[in-house]
mmCIF file of the N, C-alpha and C atoms, coordinates in Angstrom:
data_MODEL
# 
_entry.id   MODEL 
# 
loop_
_atom_site.group_PDB 
_atom_site.id 
_atom_site.type_symbol 
_atom_site.label_atom_id 
_atom_site.label_alt_id 
_atom_site.label_comp_id 
_atom_site.label_asym_id 
_atom_site.label_entity_id 
_atom_site.label_seq_id 
_atom_site.pdbx_PDB_ins_code 
_atom_site.Cartn_x 
_atom_site.Cartn_y 
_atom_site.Cartn_z 
_atom_site.occupancy 
_atom_site.B_iso_or_equiv 
_atom_site.pdbx_formal_charge 
_atom_site.auth_seq_id 
_atom_site.auth_comp_id 
_atom_site.auth_asym_id 
_atom_site.auth_atom_id 
_atom_site.pdbx_PDB_model_num 
ATOM 1   N N  . MET A 1 1  ? -0.114  -18.631 27.672 1.00 0.00 ? 1  MET A N  1 
ATOM 2   C CA . MET A 1 1  ? -0.570  -17.357 28.163 1.00 0.00 ? 1  MET A CA 1 
ATOM 3   C C  . MET A 1 1  ? -1.909  -17.016 27.510 1.00 0.00 ? 1  MET A C  1 
ATOM 4   N N  . LYS A 1 2  ? -2.853  -16.580 28.312 1.00 0.00 ? 2  LYS A N  1 
ATOM 5   C CA . LYS A 1 2  ? -4.163  -16.189 27.799 1.00 0.00 ? 2  LYS A CA 1 
ATOM 6   C C  . LYS A 1 2  ? -4.134  -14.736 27.350 1.00 0.00 ? 2  LYS A C  1 
ATOM 7   N N  . MET A 1 3  ? -4.929  -14.452 26.318 1.00 0.00 ? 3  MET A N  1 
ATOM 8   C CA . MET A 1 3  ? -5.041  -13.086 25.823 1.00 0.00 ? 3  MET A CA 1 
ATOM 9   C C  . MET A 1 3  ? -6.515  -12.705 25.836 1.00 0.00 ? 3  MET A C  1 
ATOM 10  N N  . SER A 1 4  ? -6.804  -11.536 26.338 1.00 0.00 ? 4  SER A N  1 
ATOM 11  C CA . SER A 1 4  ? -8.199  -11.076 26.361 1.00 0.00 ? 4  SER A CA 1 
ATOM 12  C C  . SER A 1 4  ? -8.623  -10.661 24.956 1.00 0.00 ? 4  SER A C  1 
ATOM 13  N N  . LEU A 1 5  ? -9.909  -10.688 24.739 1.00 0.00 ? 5  LEU A N  1 
ATOM 14  C CA . LEU A 1 5  ? -10.450 -10.256 23.454 1.00 0.00 ? 5  LEU A CA 1 
ATOM 15  C C  . LEU A 1 5  ? -10.128 -8.789  23.216 1.00 0.00 ? 5  LEU A C  1 
ATOM 16  N N  . GLU A 1 6  ? -10.190 -7.981  24.259 1.00 0.00 ? 6  GLU A N  1 
ATOM 17  C CA . GLU A 1 6  ? -9.891  -6.554  24.132 1.00 0.00 ? 6  GLU A CA 1 
ATOM 18  C C  . GLU A 1 6  ? -8.452  -6.335  23.655 1.00 0.00 ? 6  GLU A C  1 
ATOM 19  N N  . ARG A 1 7  ? -7.535  -7.121  24.185 1.00 0.00 ? 7  ARG A N  1 
ATOM 20  C CA . ARG A 1 7  ? -6.130  -6.991  23.774 1.00 0.00 ? 7  ARG A CA 1 
ATOM 21  C C  . ARG A 1 7  ? -5.953  -7.450  22.324 1.00 0.00 ? 7  ARG A C  1 
ATOM 22  N N  . LEU A 1 8  ? -6.591  -8.554  21.958 1.00 0.00 ? 8  LEU A N  1 
ATOM 23  C CA . LEU A 1 8  ? -6.466  -9.048  20.584 1.00 0.00 ? 8  LEU A CA 1 
ATOM 24  C C  . LEU A 1 8  ? -6.982  -8.034  19.583 1.00 0.00 ? 8  LEU A C  1 
ATOM 25  N N  . VAL A 1 9  ? -8.158  -7.443  19.837 1.00 0.00 ? 9  VAL A N  1 
ATOM 26  C CA . VAL A 1 9  ? -8.694  -6.490  18.867 1.00 0.00 ? 9  VAL A CA 1 
ATOM 27  C C  . VAL A 1 9  ? -7.798  -5.260  18.753 1.00 0.00 ? 9  VAL A C  1 
ATOM 28  N N  . LYS A 1 10 ? -7.185  -4.874  19.841 1.00 0.00 ? 10 LYS A N  1 
ATOM 29  C CA . LYS A 1 10 ? -6.265  -3.729  19.803 1.00 0.00 ? 10 LYS A CA 1 
ATOM 30  C C  . LYS A 1 10 ? -5.029  -4.058  18.965 1.00 0.00 ? 10 LYS A C  1 
ATOM 31  N N  . LEU A 1 11 ? -4.458  -5.235  19.203 1.00 0.00 ? 11 LEU A N  1 
ATOM 32  C CA . LEU A 1 11 ? -3.247  -5.619  18.485 1.00 0.00 ? 11 LEU A CA 1 
ATOM 33  C C  . LEU A 1 11 ? -3.509  -5.962  17.025 1.00 0.00 ? 11 LEU A C  1 
ATOM 34  N N  . ALA A 1 12 ? -4.674  -6.519  16.732 1.00 0.00 ? 12 ALA A N  1 
ATOM 35  C CA . ALA A 1 12 ? -4.996  -6.912  15.356 1.00 0.00 ? 12 ALA A CA 1 
ATOM 36  C C  . ALA A 1 12 ? -5.594  -5.775  14.548 1.00 0.00 ? 12 ALA A C  1 
ATOM 37  N N  . GLY A 1 13 ? -6.034  -4.713  15.216 1.00 0.00 ? 13 GLY A N  1 
ATOM 38  C CA . GLY A 1 13 ? -6.629  -3.595  14.509 1.00 0.00 ? 13 GLY A CA 1 
ATOM 39  C C  . GLY A 1 13 ? -8.026  -3.904  13.988 1.00 0.00 ? 13 GLY A C  1 
ATOM 40  N N  . LEU A 1 14 ? -8.738  -4.769  14.695 1.00 0.00 ? 14 LEU A N  1 
ATOM 41  C CA . LEU A 1 14 ? -10.104 -5.136  14.325 1.00 0.00 ? 14 LEU A CA 1 
ATOM 42  C C  . LEU A 1 14 ? -11.050 -4.734  15.442 1.00 0.00 ? 14 LEU A C  1 
ATOM 43  N N  . THR A 1 15 ? -12.345 -4.864  15.203 1.00 0.00 ? 15 THR A N  1 
ATOM 44  C CA . THR A 1 15 ? -13.306 -4.531  16.252 1.00 0.00 ? 15 THR A CA 1 
ATOM 45  C C  . THR A 1 15 ? -13.745 -5.791  16.987 1.00 0.00 ? 15 THR A C  1 
ATOM 46  N N  . LYS A 1 16 ? -14.193 -5.602  18.200 1.00 0.00 ? 16 LYS A N  1 
ATOM 47  C CA . LYS A 1 16 ? -14.696 -6.715  19.006 1.00 0.00 ? 16 LYS A CA 1 
ATOM 48  C C  . LYS A 1 16 ? -15.892 -7.371  18.325 1.00 0.00 ? 16 LYS A C  1 
ATOM 49  N N  . GLY A 1 17 ? -16.770 -6.555  17.780 1.00 0.00 ? 17 GLY A N  1 
ATOM 50  C CA . GLY A 1 17 ? -17.946 -7.074  17.083 1.00 0.00 ? 17 GLY A CA 1 
ATOM 51  C C  . GLY A 1 17 ? -17.574 -7.938  15.889 1.00 0.00 ? 17 GLY A C  1 
ATOM 52  N N  . TYR A 1 18 ? -16.556 -7.509  15.145 1.00 0.00 ? 18 TYR A N  1 
ATOM 53  C CA . TYR A 1 18 ? -16.117 -8.266  13.969 1.00 0.00 ? 18 TYR A CA 1 
ATOM 54  C C  . TYR A 1 18 ? -15.545 -9.621  14.377 1.00 0.00 ? 18 TYR A C  1 
ATOM 55  N N  . ILE A 1 19 ? -14.712 -9.632  15.410 1.00 0.00 ? 19 ILE A N  1 
ATOM 56  C CA . ILE A 1 19 ? -14.127 -10.889 15.884 1.00 0.00 ? 19 ILE A CA 1 
ATOM 57  C C  . ILE A 1 19 ? -15.229 -11.833 16.357 1.00 0.00 ? 19 ILE A C  1 
ATOM 58  N N  . CYS A 1 20 ? -16.164 -11.328 17.124 1.00 0.00 ? 20 CYS A N  1 
ATOM 59  C CA . CYS A 1 20 ? -17.270 -12.159 17.626 1.00 0.00 ? 20 CYS A CA 1 
ATOM 60  C C  . CYS A 1 20 ? -18.112 -12.702 16.476 1.00 0.00 ? 20 CYS A C  1 
ATOM 61  N N  . LYS A 1 21 ? -18.367 -11.859 15.482 1.00 0.00 ? 21 LYS A N  1 
ATOM 62  C CA . LYS A 1 21 ? -19.153 -12.281 14.325 1.00 0.00 ? 21 LYS A CA 1 
ATOM 63  C C  . LYS A 1 21 ? -18.449 -13.422 13.593 1.00 0.00 ? 21 LYS A C  1 
ATOM 64  N N  . LYS A 1 22 ? -17.149 -13.313 13.406 1.00 0.00 ? 22 LYS A N  1 
ATOM 65  C CA . LYS A 1 22 ? -16.389 -14.349 12.706 1.00 0.00 ? 22 LYS A CA 1 
ATOM 66  C C  . LYS A 1 22 ? -16.280 -15.624 13.541 1.00 0.00 ? 22 LYS A C  1 
ATOM 67  N N  . GLU A 1 23 ? -16.207 -15.479 14.845 1.00 0.00 ? 23 GLU A N  1 
ATOM 68  C CA . GLU A 1 23 ? -16.167 -16.651 15.729 1.00 0.00 ? 23 GLU A CA 1 
ATOM 69  C C  . GLU A 1 23 ? -17.420 -17.502 15.569 1.00 0.00 ? 23 GLU A C  1 
ATOM 70  N N  . ASN A 1 24 ? -18.548 -16.860 15.377 1.00 0.00 ? 24 ASN A N  1 
ATOM 71  C CA . ASN A 1 24 ? -19.829 -17.549 15.324 1.00 0.00 ? 24 ASN A CA 1 
ATOM 72  C C  . ASN A 1 24 ? -20.322 -17.818 13.902 1.00 0.00 ? 24 ASN A C  1 
ATOM 73  N N  . SER A 1 25 ? -19.497 -17.541 12.918 1.00 0.00 ? 25 SER A N  1 
ATOM 74  C CA . SER A 1 25 ? -19.885 -17.708 11.523 1.00 0.00 ? 25 SER A CA 1 
ATOM 75  C C  . SER A 1 25 ? -19.364 -19.031 10.960 1.00 0.00 ? 25 SER A C  1 
ATOM 76  N N  . ASP A 1 26 ? -20.089 -19.552 9.987  1.00 0.00 ? 26 ASP A N  1 
ATOM 77  C CA . ASP A 1 26 ? -19.634 -20.749 9.276  1.00 0.00 ? 26 ASP A CA 1 
ATOM 78  C C  . ASP A 1 26 ? -18.680 -20.392 8.148  1.00 0.00 ? 26 ASP A C  1 
ATOM 79  N N  . LYS A 1 27 ? -18.638 -19.123 7.798  1.00 0.00 ? 27 LYS A N  1 
ATOM 80  C CA . LYS A 1 27 ? -17.771 -18.671 6.711  1.00 0.00 ? 27 LYS A CA 1 
ATOM 81  C C  . LYS A 1 27 ? -16.402 -18.279 7.254  1.00 0.00 ? 27 LYS A C  1 
ATOM 82  N N  . ALA A 1 28 ? -15.392 -18.615 6.507  1.00 0.00 ? 28 ALA A N  1 
ATOM 83  C CA . ALA A 1 28 ? -14.021 -18.264 6.890  1.00 0.00 ? 28 ALA A CA 1 
ATOM 84  C C  . ALA A 1 28 ? -13.785 -16.776 6.639  1.00 0.00 ? 28 ALA A C  1 
ATOM 85  N N  . PRO A 1 29 ? -13.004 -16.136 7.495  1.00 0.00 ? 29 PRO A N  1 
ATOM 86  C CA . PRO A 1 29 ? -12.670 -14.726 7.252  1.00 0.00 ? 29 PRO A CA 1 
ATOM 87  C C  . PRO A 1 29 ? -11.705 -14.608 6.074  1.00 0.00 ? 29 PRO A C  1 
ATOM 88  N N  . ALA A 1 30 ? -11.573 -13.418 5.585  1.00 0.00 ? 30 ALA A N  1 
ATOM 89  C CA . ALA A 1 30 ? -10.633 -13.156 4.492  1.00 0.00 ? 30 ALA A CA 1 
ATOM 90  C C  . ALA A 1 30 ? -9.209  -13.459 4.954  1.00 0.00 ? 30 ALA A C  1 
ATOM 91  N N  . PHE A 1 31 ? -8.365  -13.818 4.008  1.00 0.00 ? 31 PHE A N  1 
ATOM 92  C CA . PHE A 1 31 ? -6.981  -14.136 4.333  1.00 0.00 ? 31 PHE A CA 1 
ATOM 93  C C  . PHE A 1 31 ? -6.288  -12.958 5.020  1.00 0.00 ? 31 PHE A C  1 
ATOM 94  N N  . SER A 1 32 ? -6.583  -11.747 4.578  1.00 0.00 ? 32 SER A N  1 
ATOM 95  C CA . SER A 1 32 ? -5.962  -10.566 5.193  1.00 0.00 ? 32 SER A CA 1 
ATOM 96  C C  . SER A 1 32 ? -6.372  -10.424 6.663  1.00 0.00 ? 32 SER A C  1 
ATOM 97  N N  . THR A 1 33 ? -7.590  -10.825 6.983  1.00 0.00 ? 33 THR A N  1 
ATOM 98  C CA . THR A 1 33 ? -8.055  -10.794 8.372  1.00 0.00 ? 33 THR A CA 1 
ATOM 99  C C  . THR A 1 33 ? -7.314  -11.846 9.199  1.00 0.00 ? 33 THR A C  1 
ATOM 100 N N  . LEU A 1 34 ? -7.114  -13.013 8.629  1.00 0.00 ? 34 LEU A N  1 
ATOM 101 C CA . LEU A 1 34 ? -6.366  -14.064 9.336  1.00 0.00 ? 34 LEU A CA 1 
ATOM 102 C C  . LEU A 1 34 ? -4.938  -13.613 9.635  1.00 0.00 ? 34 LEU A C  1 
ATOM 103 N N  . ILE A 1 35 ? -4.344  -12.904 8.697  1.00 0.00 ? 35 ILE A N  1 
ATOM 104 C CA . ILE A 1 35 ? -2.993  -12.378 8.909  1.00 0.00 ? 35 ILE A CA 1 
ATOM 105 C C  . ILE A 1 35 ? -2.985  -11.389 10.074 1.00 0.00 ? 35 ILE A C  1 
ATOM 106 N N  . LYS A 1 36 ? -3.966  -10.492 10.119 1.00 0.00 ? 36 LYS A N  1 
ATOM 107 C CA . LYS A 1 36 ? -4.051  -9.509  11.210 1.00 0.00 ? 36 LYS A CA 1 
ATOM 108 C C  . LYS A 1 36 ? -4.206  -10.215 12.566 1.00 0.00 ? 36 LYS A C  1 
ATOM 109 N N  . ILE A 1 37 ? -5.060  -11.236 12.602 1.00 0.00 ? 37 ILE A N  1 
ATOM 110 C CA . ILE A 1 37 ? -5.265  -11.973 13.853 1.00 0.00 ? 37 ILE A CA 1 
ATOM 111 C C  . ILE A 1 37 ? -3.990  -12.708 14.256 1.00 0.00 ? 37 ILE A C  1 
ATOM 112 N N  . ALA A 1 38 ? -3.319  -13.325 13.289 1.00 0.00 ? 38 ALA A N  1 
ATOM 113 C CA . ALA A 1 38 ? -2.072  -14.041 13.584 1.00 0.00 ? 38 ALA A CA 1 
ATOM 114 C C  . ALA A 1 38 ? -1.001  -13.086 14.128 1.00 0.00 ? 38 ALA A C  1 
ATOM 115 N N  . ILE A 1 39 ? -0.901  -11.915 13.526 1.00 0.00 ? 39 ILE A N  1 
ATOM 116 C CA . ILE A 1 39 ? 0.061   -10.923 14.007 1.00 0.00 ? 39 ILE A CA 1 
ATOM 117 C C  . ILE A 1 39 ? -0.299  -10.485 15.424 1.00 0.00 ? 39 ILE A C  1 
ATOM 118 N N  . GLY A 1 40 ? -1.592  -10.264 15.665 1.00 0.00 ? 40 GLY A N  1 
ATOM 119 C CA . GLY A 1 40 ? -2.037  -9.888  17.008 1.00 0.00 ? 40 GLY A CA 1 
ATOM 120 C C  . GLY A 1 40 ? -1.730  -10.963 18.040 1.00 0.00 ? 40 GLY A C  1 
ATOM 121 N N  . LEU A 1 41 ? -1.961  -12.221 17.678 1.00 0.00 ? 41 LEU A N  1 
ATOM 122 C CA . LEU A 1 41 ? -1.692  -13.319 18.615 1.00 0.00 ? 41 LEU A CA 1 
ATOM 123 C C  . LEU A 1 41 ? -0.200  -13.514 18.867 1.00 0.00 ? 41 LEU A C  1 
ATOM 124 N N  . ASN A 1 42 ? 0.614   -13.101 17.916 1.00 0.00 ? 42 ASN A N  1 
ATOM 125 C CA . ASN A 1 42 ? 2.057   -13.258 18.047 1.00 0.00 ? 42 ASN A CA 1 
ATOM 126 C C  . ASN A 1 42 ? 2.666   -12.233 19.006 1.00 0.00 ? 42 ASN A C  1 
ATOM 127 N N  . ASN A 1 43 ? 1.935   -11.167 19.307 1.00 0.00 ? 43 ASN A N  1 
ATOM 128 C CA . ASN A 1 43 ? 2.446   -10.099 20.194 1.00 0.00 ? 43 ASN A CA 1 
ATOM 129 C C  . ASN A 1 43 ? 2.221   -10.436 21.644 1.00 0.00 ? 43 ASN A C  1 
# 
């Protein structure tokens, strides 16, 4: 099942800009951010 970026940011409690910035960055996000994204993807 595909999830839109808008839905992910809502479920993860992050902003669209932040997700896009991390997608295009060479640096890994903080572990707490990864947890939020994982929880969002699990919904």
